[in-house]
PAZAPA-4460 file (N, C-alpha, C; in steps of 0.05 Angstrom, whole numbers, plus 32768, in hexadecimal, padded with zeros to 4 digits):
% residues 53
    n_x    n_y    n_z   ca_x   ca_y   ca_z    c_x    c_y    c_z   seq   type   mol
   7719   6B31   899F   7701   6B41   899C   7707   6B5D   89A7     1      M     A
   76F9   6B70   899C   76FC   6B8B   89A5   76EB   6B90   89BE     2      T     A
   76F0   6BA6   89CC   76E0   6BAD   89E3   76C3   6BB0   89DC     3      F     A
   76BD   6BBD   89C6   76A1   6BC1   89BE   7693   6BA6   89B9     4      V     A
   76A0   6B94   89AB   7693   6B7A   89A5   768F   6B6A   89BF     5      K     A
   76A2   6B6B   89D1   769F   6B5C   89EA   768C   6B69   89FE     6      E     A
   768B   6B83   8A00   767C   6B91   8A15   7663   6B9F   8A0B     7      N     A
   7661   6BA3   89F1   764A   6BB1   89E6   7640   6BA1   89CD     8      R     A
   7637   6B88   89D1   7630   6B78   89BA   7618   6B83   89AA     9      P     A
   7609   6B95   89B5   75F3   6BA1   89A7   75FB   6BB8   8994    10      G     A
   7614   6BBF   8994   761E   6BD5   8983   7617   6BCF   8966    11      S     A
   760C   6BE2   8958   7605   6BDE   893C   761C   6BDA   8929    12      L     A
   7632   6BE8   892E   7649   6BE6   891C   7660   6BD5   8928    13      I     A
   765C   6BCB   8940   7670   6BB9   894D   768C   6BC3   894F    14      Q     A
   768F   6BDE   8953   76A9   6BEA   8957   76A5   6C06   8962    15      R     A
   76BA   6C11   896C   76B9   6C2D   8976   76B9   6C40   895E    16      A     A
   76AD   6C57   8962   76AE   6C6B   894D   76CB   6C74   8949    17      A     A
   76D3   6C7A   8930   76EE   6C83   892B   76F0   6CA1   8931    18      S     A
   7709   6CAA   8933   770E   6CC7   8937   7702   6CD6   8920    19      V     A
   7704   6CCC   8908   76F9   6CDA   88F0   76DA   6CDC   88F2    20      E     A
   76CD   6CC7   88FB   76B0   6CC7   88FE   76A7   6CDC   8912    21      E     A
   76B5   6CDE   8928   76AF   6CF1   893D   76B4   6D0E   8932    22      V     A
   76CA   6D12   8925   76D0   6D2C   891A   76BC   6D34   8904    23      S     A
   76B3   6D20   88F5   769F   6D26   88E0   7685   6D31   88ED    24      N     A
   767E   6D26   8904   7666   6D31   8912   766B   6D4D   891C    25      M     A
   7683   6D52   8926   7689   6D6D   892F   7688   6D81   8918    26      A     A
   7692   6D79   8901   7691   6D8B   88E9   7674   6D8F   88E1    27      V     A
   7664   6D7B   88E1   7648   6D7E   88DA   763A   6D91   88EC    28      Y     A
   763C   6D8E   8907   762D   6D9F   8919   7636   6DBC   8919    29      V     A
   764E   6DC1   890F   7658   6DDC   890E   7655   6DE8   88F2    30      S     A
   7647   6DDA   88E0   7643   6DE4   88C5   7627   6DED   88C1    31      S     A
   7622   6DFC   88AB   7607   6E04   88A4   75F4   6DED   889F    32      P     A
   75FE   6DD5   8899   75ED   6DBE   8895   75DD   6DB7   88AE    33      L     A
   75E7   6DBF   88C5   75D9   6DB8   88DE   75C7   6DCF   88E8    34      A     A
   75C0   6DE1   88D6   75B1   6DF9   88DE   7595   6DF1   88EA    35      S     A
   758A   6DDB   88E2   7570   6DD3   88ED   7573   6DBF   8905    36      A     A
   758B   6DBA   890D   7590   6DA8   8924   7593   6DB9   893D    37      T     A
   757F   6DB7   894E   757F   6DC8   8966   757C   6DB7   897F    38      T     A
   758A   6DBE   8994   7589   6DB1   89AE   7588   6D92   89AB    39      V     A
   759B   6D88   899E   759C   6D6B   8999   75B4   6D5E   89A7    40      A     A
   75B1   6D46   89B0   75C7   6D36   89BA   75CE   6D23   89A4    41      A     A
   75E4   6D27   8997   75EC   6D16   8981   7602   6D03   898A    42      L     A
   75FC   6CEA   8988   760F   6CD5   8991   761F   6CCB   8979    43      R     A
   7639   6CC7   897E   764A   6CBA   896A   7655   6CA2   8978    44      V     A
   7644   6C8E   897B   764B   6C77   898C   7649   6C5C   897D    45      D     A
   7644   6C5D   8964   7642   6C44   8954   762A   6C33   895B    46      G     A
   7616   6C3F   8967   75FE   6C30   896D   7600   6C20   8987    47      G     A
   7613   6C27   8999   7615   6C19   89B2   75FD   6C1E   89C3    48      V     A
   75F3   6C37   89C3   75DB   6C3E   89D3   75C4   6C3C   89C0    49      V     A
   75B1   6C2B   89C7   759A   6C25   89B5   7581   6C35   89BC    50      D     A
   7583   6C49   89CD   756C   6C59   89D3   7571   6C76   89C9    51      T     A
   755B   6C84   89C2   755F   6C9F   89B7   7569   6CB4   89CC    52      P     A
   7565   6CAE   89E6   756D   6CC2   89FA   7580   6CB6   8A0F    53      F     A
***
């Protein structure tokens, strides 16, 4: 079993985020597509944290 499955059973995707998934978020927040995203904490954690804050 992976660390996430053993220690974070509530994870929605049951794995750690990939490097590509994290970099995709970085590309998004630095692009014009994120122009309406202000003062946000954006998590790339695969659903490990189940609260909005």
